[in-house]
PDB file of N, CA, C, O and CB in Angstrom:
ATOM      1  N   MET A   1       0.852  -1.181   0.000  1.00  0.00           N
ATOM      2  CA  MET A   1       0.000   0.000   0.000  1.00  0.00           C
ATOM      3  C   MET A   1       0.896   1.242   0.000  1.00  0.00           C
ATOM      4  O   MET A   1       1.732   1.400   0.890  1.00  0.00           O
ATOM      5  CB  MET A   1      -0.968  -0.001   1.233  1.00  0.00           C
ATOM      6  N   PRO A   2       0.729   2.119  -0.984  1.00  0.00           N
ATOM      7  CA  PRO A   2       1.579   3.310  -1.058  1.00  0.00           C
ATOM      8  C   PRO A   2       1.237   4.318   0.047  1.00  0.00           C
ATOM      9  O   PRO A   2       0.106   4.378   0.527  1.00  0.00           O
ATOM     10  CB  PRO A   2       1.437   3.974  -2.433  1.00  0.00           C
ATOM     11  N   SER A   3       2.225   5.090   0.425  1.00  0.00           N
ATOM     12  CA  SER A   3       2.010   6.112   1.447  1.00  0.00           C
ATOM     13  C   SER A   3       1.321   7.323   0.825  1.00  0.00           C
ATOM     14  O   SER A   3       1.250   7.449  -0.398  1.00  0.00           O
ATOM     15  CB  SER A   3       3.353   6.526   2.105  1.00  0.00           C
ATOM     16  N   VAL A   4       0.822   8.198   1.667  1.00  0.00           N
ATOM     17  CA  VAL A   4       0.188   9.426   1.199  1.00  0.00           C
ATOM     18  C   VAL A   4       1.186  10.234   0.380  1.00  0.00           C
ATOM     19  O   VAL A   4       0.840  10.777  -0.669  1.00  0.00           O
ATOM     20  CB  VAL A   4      -0.346  10.263   2.388  1.00  0.00           C
ATOM     21  N   ARG A   5       2.417  10.311   0.856  1.00  0.00           N
ATOM     22  CA  ARG A   5       3.462  11.054   0.155  1.00  0.00           C
ATOM     23  C   ARG A   5       3.688  10.485  -1.246  1.00  0.00           C
ATOM     24  O   ARG A   5       3.810  11.240  -2.212  1.00  0.00           O
ATOM     25  CB  ARG A   5       4.773  11.023   0.960  1.00  0.00           C
ATOM     26  N   GLU A   6       3.744   9.168  -1.357  1.00  0.00           N
ATOM     27  CA  GLU A   6       3.952   8.525  -2.658  1.00  0.00           C
ATOM     28  C   GLU A   6       2.789   8.800  -3.605  1.00  0.00           C
ATOM     29  O   GLU A   6       3.001   9.066  -4.788  1.00  0.00           O
ATOM     30  CB  GLU A   6       4.136   7.016  -2.484  1.00  0.00           C
ATOM     31  N   ILE A   7       1.574   8.738  -3.095  1.00  0.00           N
ATOM     32  CA  ILE A   7       0.398   9.006  -3.926  1.00  0.00           C
ATOM     33  C   ILE A   7       0.422  10.442  -4.436  1.00  0.00           C
ATOM     34  O   ILE A   7       0.161  10.693  -5.612  1.00  0.00           O
ATOM     35  CB  ILE A   7      -0.899   8.742  -3.134  1.00  0.00           C
ATOM     36  N   LEU A   8       0.736  11.386  -3.547  1.00  0.00           N
ATOM     37  CA  LEU A   8       0.781  12.786  -3.961  1.00  0.00           C
ATOM     38  C   LEU A   8       1.881  13.023  -4.985  1.00  0.00           C
ATOM     39  O   LEU A   8       1.683  13.771  -5.943  1.00  0.00           O
ATOM     40  CB  LEU A   8       0.991  13.692  -2.752  1.00  0.00           C
ATOM     41  N   GLU A   9       3.036  12.396  -4.797  1.00  0.00           N
ATOM     42  CA  GLU A   9       4.127  12.545  -5.760  1.00  0.00           C
ATOM     43  C   GLU A   9       3.746  11.960  -7.115  1.00  0.00           C
ATOM     44  O   GLU A   9       4.106  12.520  -8.151  1.00  0.00           O
ATOM     45  CB  GLU A   9       5.397  11.871  -5.236  1.00  0.00           C
ATOM     46  N   GLU A  10       3.020  10.835  -7.122  1.00  0.00           N
ATOM     47  CA  GLU A  10       2.551  10.246  -8.378  1.00  0.00           C
ATOM     48  C   GLU A  10       1.615  11.191  -9.114  1.00  0.00           C
ATOM     49  O   GLU A  10       1.573  11.199 -10.344  1.00  0.00           O
ATOM     50  CB  GLU A  10       1.846   8.916  -8.114  1.00  0.00           C
ATOM     51  N   ARG A  11       0.872  11.979  -8.367  1.00  0.00           N
ATOM     52  CA  ARG A  11      -0.085  12.915  -8.964  1.00  0.00           C
ATOM     53  C   ARG A  11       0.552  14.259  -9.293  1.00  0.00           C
ATOM     54  O   ARG A  11      -0.133  15.178  -9.742  1.00  0.00           O
ATOM     55  CB  ARG A  11      -1.261  13.126  -8.027  1.00  0.00           C
ATOM     56  N   GLY A  12       1.849  14.379  -9.073  1.00  0.00           N
ATOM     57  CA  GLY A  12       2.563  15.595  -9.449  1.00  0.00           C
ATOM     58  C   GLY A  12       2.524  16.711  -8.429  1.00  0.00           C
ATOM     59  O   GLY A  12       2.787  17.866  -8.765  1.00  0.00           O
ATOM     60  N   VAL A  13       2.200  16.385  -7.189  1.00  0.00           N
ATOM     61  CA  VAL A  13       2.159  17.399  -6.137  1.00  0.00           C
ATOM     62  C   VAL A  13       3.573  17.633  -5.628  1.00  0.00           C
ATOM     63  O   VAL A  13       4.293  16.685  -5.315  1.00  0.00           O
ATOM     64  CB  VAL A  13       1.214  16.969  -4.974  1.00  0.00           C
ATOM     65  N   ASP A  14       3.967  18.900  -5.548  1.00  0.00           N
ATOM     66  CA  ASP A  14       5.300  19.261  -5.072  1.00  0.00           C
ATOM     67  C   ASP A  14       5.271  19.358  -3.543  1.00  0.00           C
ATOM     68  O   ASP A  14       4.726  20.310  -2.984  1.00  0.00           O
ATOM     69  CB  ASP A  14       5.778  20.611  -5.710  1.00  0.00           C
ATOM     70  N   MET A  15       5.860  18.370  -2.881  1.00  0.00           N
ATOM     71  CA  MET A  15       5.805  18.312  -1.423  1.00  0.00           C
ATOM     72  C   MET A  15       6.543  19.475  -0.762  1.00  0.00           C
ATOM     73  O   MET A  15       6.148  19.910   0.319  1.00  0.00           O
ATOM     74  CB  MET A  15       6.385  17.002  -0.939  1.00  0.00           C
ATOM     75  N   THR A  16       7.602  19.986  -1.383  1.00  0.00           N
ATOM     76  CA  THR A  16       8.319  21.117  -0.782  1.00  0.00           C
ATOM     77  C   THR A  16       7.448  22.368  -0.799  1.00  0.00           C
ATOM     78  O   THR A  16       7.475  23.156   0.146  1.00  0.00           O
ATOM     79  CB  THR A  16       9.647  21.380  -1.527  1.00  0.00           C
ATOM     80  N   ARG A  17       6.682  22.552  -1.863  1.00  0.00           N
ATOM     81  CA  ARG A  17       5.785  23.708  -1.944  1.00  0.00           C
ATOM     82  C   ARG A  17       4.664  23.581  -0.917  1.00  0.00           C
ATOM     83  O   ARG A  17       4.307  24.554  -0.253  1.00  0.00           O
ATOM     84  CB  ARG A  17       5.196  23.843  -3.367  1.00  0.00           C
ATOM     85  N   ILE A  18       4.111  22.374  -0.793  1.00  0.00           N
ATOM     86  CA  ILE A  18       3.045  22.143   0.185  1.00  0.00           C
ATOM     87  C   ILE A  18       3.555  22.418   1.597  1.00  0.00           C
ATOM     88  O   ILE A  18       2.868  23.054   2.396  1.00  0.00           O
ATOM     89  CB  ILE A  18       2.510  20.694   0.080  1.00  0.00           C
ATOM     90  N   SER A  19       4.760  21.941   1.902  1.00  0.00           N
ATOM     91  CA  SER A  19       5.341  22.161   3.231  1.00  0.00           C
ATOM     92  C   SER A  19       5.525  23.644   3.505  1.00  0.00           C
ATOM     93  O   SER A  19       5.244  24.112   4.609  1.00  0.00           O
ATOM     94  CB  SER A  19       6.684  21.433   3.359  1.00  0.00           C
ATOM     95  N   ALA A  20       5.998  24.389   2.508  1.00  0.00           N
ATOM     96  CA  ALA A  20       6.211  25.826   2.674  1.00  0.00           C
ATOM     97  C   ALA A  20       4.879  26.549   2.884  1.00  0.00           C
ATOM     98  O   ALA A  20       4.765  27.412   3.754  1.00  0.00           O
ATOM     99  CB  ALA A  20       6.947  26.408   1.450  1.00  0.00           C
ATOM    100  N   GLU A  21       3.874  26.191   2.082  1.00  0.00           N
ATOM    101  CA  GLU A  21       2.561  26.823   2.226  1.00  0.00           C
ATOM    102  C   GLU A  21       1.934  26.484   3.571  1.00  0.00           C
ATOM    103  O   GLU A  21       1.296  27.337   4.189  1.00  0.00           O
ATOM    104  CB  GLU A  21       1.631  26.387   1.090  1.00  0.00           C
ATOM    105  N   TRP A  22       2.107  25.253   4.029  1.00  0.00           N
ATOM    106  CA  TRP A  22       1.559  24.854   5.326  1.00  0.00           C
ATOM    107  C   TRP A  22       2.228  25.653   6.443  1.00  0.00           C
ATOM    108  O   TRP A  22       1.566  26.080   7.389  1.00  0.00           O
ATOM    109  CB  TRP A  22       1.749  23.334   5.559  1.00  0.00           C
ATOM    110  N   GLY A  23       3.545  25.853   6.330  1.00  0.00           N
ATOM    111  CA  GLY A  23       4.265  26.639   7.328  1.00  0.00           C
ATOM    112  C   GLY A  23       3.754  28.070   7.397  1.00  0.00           C
ATOM    113  O   GLY A  23       3.619  28.632   8.484  1.00  0.00           O
ATOM    114  N   GLU A  24       3.467  28.666   6.230  1.00  0.00           N
ATOM    115  CA  GLU A  24       2.919  30.024   6.200  1.00  0.00           C
ATOM    116  C   GLU A  24       1.527  30.060   6.828  1.00  0.00           C
ATOM    117  O   GLU A  24       1.189  31.002   7.545  1.00  0.00           O
ATOM    118  CB  GLU A  24       2.862  30.550   4.754  1.00  0.00           C
ATOM    119  N   PHE A  25       0.732  29.043   6.560  1.00  0.00           N
ATOM    120  CA  PHE A  25      -0.608  28.968   7.145  1.00  0.00           C
ATOM    121  C   PHE A  25      -0.521  28.924   8.667  1.00  0.00           C
ATOM    122  O   PHE A  25      -1.282  29.599   9.360  1.00  0.00           O
ATOM    123  CB  PHE A  25      -1.363  27.730   6.616  1.00  0.00           C
ATOM    124  N   ILE A  26       0.399  28.136   9.173  1.00  0.00           N
ATOM    125  CA  ILE A  26       0.562  28.001  10.624  1.00  0.00           C
ATOM    126  C   ILE A  26       0.968  29.345  11.233  1.00  0.00           C
ATOM    127  O   ILE A  26       0.458  29.735  12.283  1.00  0.00           O
ATOM    128  CB  ILE A  26       1.618  26.912  10.961  1.00  0.00           C
ATOM    129  N   LYS A  27       1.882  30.044  10.574  1.00  0.00           N
ATOM    130  CA  LYS A  27       2.341  31.336  11.092  1.00  0.00           C
ATOM    131  C   LYS A  27       1.208  32.357  11.132  1.00  0.00           C
ATOM    132  O   LYS A  27       1.125  33.158  12.062  1.00  0.00           O
ATOM    133  CB  LYS A  27       3.492  31.871  10.237  1.00  0.00           C
ATOM    134  N   LYS A  28       0.330  32.329  10.121  1.00  0.00           N
ATOM    135  CA  LYS A  28      -0.748  33.314  10.026  1.00  0.00           C
ATOM    136  C   LYS A  28      -1.907  33.004  10.963  1.00  0.00           C
ATOM    137  O   LYS A  28      -2.634  33.905  11.380  1.00  0.00           O
ATOM    138  CB  LYS A  28      -1.254  33.389   8.605  1.00  0.00           C
ATOM    139  N   SER A  29      -2.074  31.740  11.289  1.00  0.00           N
ATOM    140  CA  SER A  29      -3.209  31.332  12.119  1.00  0.00           C
ATOM    141  C   SER A  29      -2.890  31.549  13.589  1.00  0.00           C
ATOM    142  O   SER A  29      -1.769  31.315  14.040  1.00  0.00           O
ATOM    143  CB  SER A  29      -3.572  29.857  11.863  1.00  0.00           C
ATOM    144  N   SER A  30      -3.874  31.989  14.309  1.00  0.00           N
ATOM    145  CA  SER A  30      -3.690  32.101  15.759  1.00  0.00           C
ATOM    146  C   SER A  30      -4.567  31.051  16.426  1.00  0.00           C
ATOM    147  O   SER A  30      -5.773  30.984  16.187  1.00  0.00           O
ATOM    148  CB  SER A  30      -4.042  33.545  16.278  1.00  0.00           C
ATOM    149  N   PHE A  31      -3.954  30.250  17.247  1.00  0.00           N
ATOM    150  CA  PHE A  31      -4.672  29.185  17.922  1.00  0.00           C
ATOM    151  C   PHE A  31      -4.793  29.538  19.398  1.00  0.00           C
ATOM    152  O   PHE A  31      -3.838  29.998  20.025  1.00  0.00           O
ATOM    153  CB  PHE A  31      -3.958  27.819  17.731  1.00  0.00           C
ATOM    154  N   THR A  32      -5.978  29.316  19.934  1.00  0.00           N
ATOM    155  CA  THR A  32      -6.195  29.662  21.339  1.00  0.00           C
ATOM    156  C   THR A  32      -5.641  28.607  22.281  1.00  0.00           C
ATOM    157  O   THR A  32      -5.365  28.901  23.444  1.00  0.00           O
ATOM    158  CB  THR A  32      -7.673  29.854  21.606  1.00  0.00           C
ATOM    159  N   ASN A  33      -5.475  27.395  21.801  1.00  0.00           N
ATOM    160  CA  ASN A  33      -4.883  26.373  22.660  1.00  0.00           C
ATOM    161  C   ASN A  33      -3.418  26.165  22.266  1.00  0.00           C
ATOM    162  O   ASN A  33      -2.938  26.774  21.310  1.00  0.00           O
ATOM    163  CB  ASN A  33      -5.678  25.036  22.561  1.00  0.00           C
ATOM    164  N   VAL A  34      -2.736  25.332  22.977  1.00  0.00           N
ATOM    165  CA  VAL A  34      -1.301  25.160  22.739  1.00  0.00           C
ATOM    166  C   VAL A  34      -0.986  24.023  21.774  1.00  0.00           C
ATOM    167  O   VAL A  34       0.184  23.724  21.533  1.00  0.00           O
ATOM    168  CB  VAL A  34      -0.596  24.914  24.045  1.00  0.00           C
ATOM    169  N   THR A  35      -2.002  23.394  21.228  1.00  0.00           N
ATOM    170  CA  THR A  35      -1.742  22.321  20.271  1.00  0.00           C
ATOM    171  C   THR A  35      -1.481  22.914  18.897  1.00  0.00           C
ATOM    172  O   THR A  35      -2.026  23.961  18.548  1.00  0.00           O
ATOM    173  CB  THR A  35      -2.925  21.328  20.217  1.00  0.00           C
ATOM    174  N   SER A  36      -0.666  22.254  18.139  1.00  0.00           N
ATOM    175  CA  SER A  36      -0.406  22.722  16.782  1.00  0.00           C
ATOM    176  C   SER A  36      -0.827  21.644  15.798  1.00  0.00           C
ATOM    177  O   SER A  36      -0.657  20.456  16.071  1.00  0.00           O
ATOM    178  CB  SER A  36       1.088  23.088  16.592  1.00  0.00           C
ATOM    179  N   PRO A  37      -1.369  22.042  14.663  1.00  0.00           N
ATOM    180  CA  PRO A  37      -1.788  21.050  13.671  1.00  0.00           C
ATOM    181  C   PRO A  37      -0.588  20.339  13.064  1.00  0.00           C
ATOM    182  O   PRO A  37       0.491  20.919  12.936  1.00  0.00           O
ATOM    183  CB  PRO A  37      -2.615  21.713  12.569  1.00  0.00           C
ATOM    184  N   VAL A  38      -0.780  19.107  12.701  1.00  0.00           N
ATOM    185  CA  VAL A  38       0.296  18.292  12.143  1.00  0.00           C
ATOM    186  C   VAL A  38      -0.192  17.689  10.835  1.00  0.00           C
ATOM    187  O   VAL A  38      -1.303  17.166  10.756  1.00  0.00           O
ATOM    188  CB  VAL A  38       0.745  17.176  13.144  1.00  0.00           C
ATOM    189  N   VAL A  39       0.647  17.767   9.814  1.00  0.00           N
ATOM    190  CA  VAL A  39       0.316  17.119   8.555  1.00  0.00           C
ATOM    191  C   VAL A  39       0.465  15.619   8.758  1.00  0.00           C
ATOM    192  O   VAL A  39       1.543  15.137   9.104  1.00  0.00           O
ATOM    193  CB  VAL A  39       1.224  17.631   7.384  1.00  0.00           C
ATOM    194  N   LEU A  40      -0.609  14.891   8.545  1.00  0.00           N
ATOM    195  CA  LEU A  40      -0.582  13.452   8.760  1.00  0.00           C
ATOM    196  C   LEU A  40      -0.091  12.746   7.504  1.00  0.00           C
ATOM    197  O   LEU A  40      -0.556  13.024   6.398  1.00  0.00           O
ATOM    198  CB  LEU A  40      -1.974  12.934   9.161  1.00  0.00           C
ATOM    199  N   THR A  41       0.841  11.846   7.685  1.00  0.00           N
ATOM    200  CA  THR A  41       1.328  11.043   6.569  1.00  0.00           C
ATOM    201  C   THR A  41       1.273   9.580   6.954  1.00  0.00           C
ATOM    202  O   THR A  41       1.335   9.233   8.133  1.00  0.00           O
ATOM    203  CB  THR A  41       2.765  11.452   6.168  1.00  0.00           C
ATOM    204  N   ASN A  42       1.160   8.744   5.975  1.00  0.00           N
ATOM    205  CA  ASN A  42       1.069   7.305   6.206  1.00  0.00           C
ATOM    206  C   ASN A  42       2.443   6.698   5.962  1.00  0.00           C
ATOM    207  O   ASN A  42       2.919   6.687   4.827  1.00  0.00           O
ATOM    208  CB  ASN A  42      -0.012   6.643   5.285  1.00  0.00           C
ATOM    209  N   TYR A  43       3.078   6.202   6.995  1.00  0.00           N
ATOM    210  CA  TYR A  43       4.427   5.646   6.873  1.00  0.00           C
ATOM    211  C   TYR A  43       4.426   4.131   6.753  1.00  0.00           C
ATOM    212  O   TYR A  43       5.487   3.513   6.845  1.00  0.00           O
ATOM    213  CB  TYR A  43       5.263   6.055   8.059  1.00  0.00           C
ATOM    214  N   LEU A  44       3.271   3.516   6.552  1.00  0.00           N
ATOM    215  CA  LEU A  44       3.208   2.062   6.422  1.00  0.00           C
ATOM    216  C   LEU A  44       3.599   1.628   5.030  1.00  0.00           C
ATOM    217  O   LEU A  44       3.604   0.433   4.734  1.00  0.00           O
ATOM    218  CB  LEU A  44       1.815   1.551   6.754  1.00  0.00           C
TER     219      LEU A  44
END
């Protein structure tokens, strides 16, 4: 079973761009609690 990362790469998604955009989203968002969102990936 392919990982999420492998599936996205097969579909032509640039993971470095996604990571950069996600980082910008995190910086712009203000969270009232101390938890931070995490990009979930399948490592199986």
